[in-house]
C-alpha positions as CSV (number, residue, x, y, z in Angstrom):
1,M,0.0,0.0,0.0
2,T,1.5,3.3,-1.0
3,D,-0.3,5.4,1.7
4,Q,1.4,3.7,4.7
5,I,3.1,6.2,6.9
6,P,3.8,6.1,10.6
7,V,0.9,7.5,12.7
8,E,3.3,9.9,14.4
9,A,4.2,11.4,11.0
10,F,0.6,11.7,10.1
11,L,-0.2,13.5,13.3
12,A,2.8,15.8,13.3
13,G,1.0,18.5,11.4
14,Y,-1.7,19.0,14.1
15,P,-1.6,21.1,17.2
16,D,-0.1,19.5,20.4
17,E,-3.5,19.3,22.1
18,I,-5.1,17.5,19.1
19,R,-2.1,15.0,19.0
20,E,-2.5,14.4,22.7
21,R,-6.3,13.7,22.3
22,A,-5.6,11.5,19.3
23,A,-3.1,9.5,21.4
24,V,-5.7,8.9,24.1
25,L,-8.3,7.8,21.6
26,R,-5.7,5.4,20.0
27,R,-5.1,3.9,23.4
28,V,-8.9,3.5,23.9
29,V,-9.1,1.5,20.7
30,K,-6.1,-0.6,21.6
31,R,-7.4,-1.3,25.1
32,A,-10.8,-2.3,23.7
33,V,-9.6,-4.4,20.9
34,P,-5.9,-5.4,21.6
35,G,-5.4,-7.1,18.2
36,A,-6.8,-4.3,16.1
37,L,-4.8,-3.5,13.1
38,E,-4.0,0.3,13.0
39,R,-2.9,2.2,9.8
40,V,-3.1,5.6,8.4
41,R,-5.5,6.1,5.5
42,L,-4.2,9.2,3.9
43,G,-7.1,9.5,1.4
44,W,-9.5,9.8,4.2
45,R,-7.1,11.6,6.6
46,I,-7.8,9.1,9.3
47,I,-6.2,6.5,11.4
48,G,-8.2,3.4,10.6
49,Y,-8.7,0.2,12.6
50,D,-9.5,-3.3,11.4
51,V,-10.5,-6.4,13.2
52,P,-7.9,-9.0,12.3
53,M,-10.1,-11.4,10.5
54,R,-10.7,-12.3,6.9
55,R,-7.9,-11.7,4.4
56,H,-7.3,-8.0,5.0
57,G,-9.3,-7.4,8.2
58,T,-12.6,-5.8,8.6
59,Y,-12.6,-2.0,9.0
60,F,-14.6,-1.0,12.1
61,A,-13.3,2.3,13.7
62,W,-11.3,5.4,13.0
63,V,-9.6,8.3,14.8
64,M,-9.9,11.4,12.7
65,P,-7.9,14.5,13.8
66,E,-8.9,18.0,12.7
67,P,-7.3,21.3,13.7
68,A,-10.0,22.0,16.3
69,H,-11.0,18.5,17.6
70,V,-10.7,14.7,17.1
71,H,-13.3,12.2,16.2
72,L,-13.5,8.6,17.2
73,G,-15.8,6.9,14.8
74,F,-17.5,3.6,14.1
75,V,-18.3,2.2,10.7
76,E,-21.5,0.4,11.9
77,G,-22.2,3.0,14.6
78,V,-25.9,3.1,13.9
79,L,-26.0,-0.4,15.4
80,L,-24.4,0.6,18.7
81,A,-26.5,0.9,21.8
82,D,-26.3,4.6,22.7
83,P,-28.8,5.3,25.5
84,D,-27.0,8.6,26.5
85,R,-27.0,9.9,22.9
86,M,-23.3,10.4,22.8
87,L,-22.9,9.4,19.1
88,E,-23.2,12.0,16.4
89,G,-23.9,11.4,12.7
90,A,-27.6,11.1,12.4
91,H,-27.9,14.9,12.0
92,L,-25.5,14.6,9.0
93,R,-27.7,11.9,7.5
94,L,-24.9,9.3,7.7
95,K,-26.5,6.0,6.9
96,K,-24.4,3.8,9.2
97,A,-21.4,5.6,10.6
98,R,-21.5,7.4,14.0
99,F,-18.8,9.2,15.9
100,V,-17.9,11.1,19.0
101,T,-16.1,14.4,18.9
102,I,-13.5,15.4,21.5
103,G,-12.3,18.9,21.7
104,P,-9.0,20.1,23.3
105,S,-10.5,20.7,26.7
106,D,-13.3,18.1,26.7
107,E,-13.2,15.3,29.2
108,I,-12.8,12.0,27.4
109,P,-15.4,9.4,28.5
110,E,-13.0,6.5,28.2
111,T,-15.1,3.8,29.7
112,A,-18.0,4.5,27.4
113,L,-15.7,4.8,24.4
114,V,-14.0,1.4,25.2
115,E,-17.5,-0.1,25.3
116,F,-18.5,1.5,22.0
117,T,-15.3,0.3,20.5
118,R,-15.6,-3.3,21.7
119,E,-19.1,-3.5,20.4
120,A,-18.2,-2.0,17.1
121,A,-15.5,-4.6,16.7
122,R,-17.9,-7.4,17.6
123,I,-20.5,-6.2,15.1
124,A,-17.9,-5.8,12.4
125,A,-17.0,-9.5,12.9
126,L,-20.5,-10.6,12.3
127,P,-21.7,-11.9,8.9
128,R,-23.5,-9.3,6.8
129,E,-26.8,-11.1,7.4
130,A,-26.4,-10.8,11.2
131,R,-25.6,-7.1,10.9
132,F,-28.7,-6.6,8.8
133,A,-30.8,-8.5,11.3
134,L,-29.5,-6.1,14.0
135,L,-30.6,-3.2,12.0
136,L,-34.1,-4.6,11.6
137,D,-34.2,-5.3,15.3
138,R,-33.4,-1.7,16.3
139,D,-36.0,0.4,17.9
């Protein structure tokens, strides 16, 4: 893959507080899914995470730094239980993805984010039919 660069090099162009927040979110993902495969996806300007299964893994989460904040997102986020309405994305009319936005001074709800991340990895590992069934069972 031509776009593989070290995560630190990718993050180098962001403000210190954004790099620090991204580091915390990376640790959240690694704590939740210790075997997750991490790689920079330059085209999307994200750090993507794959569940290590199938031939190339299954993409389930990302950390997306921006100059003012960082997002932790989930590919099948619409399927995550979110009773406290922490996940964003519905307002953007995203069909499946959901994310949490963390600003430089925001407290990071690590426990909740670990739970979201574990569940996102579990859902990503399901066969397509099982994910579709979850969608039908929602609400």
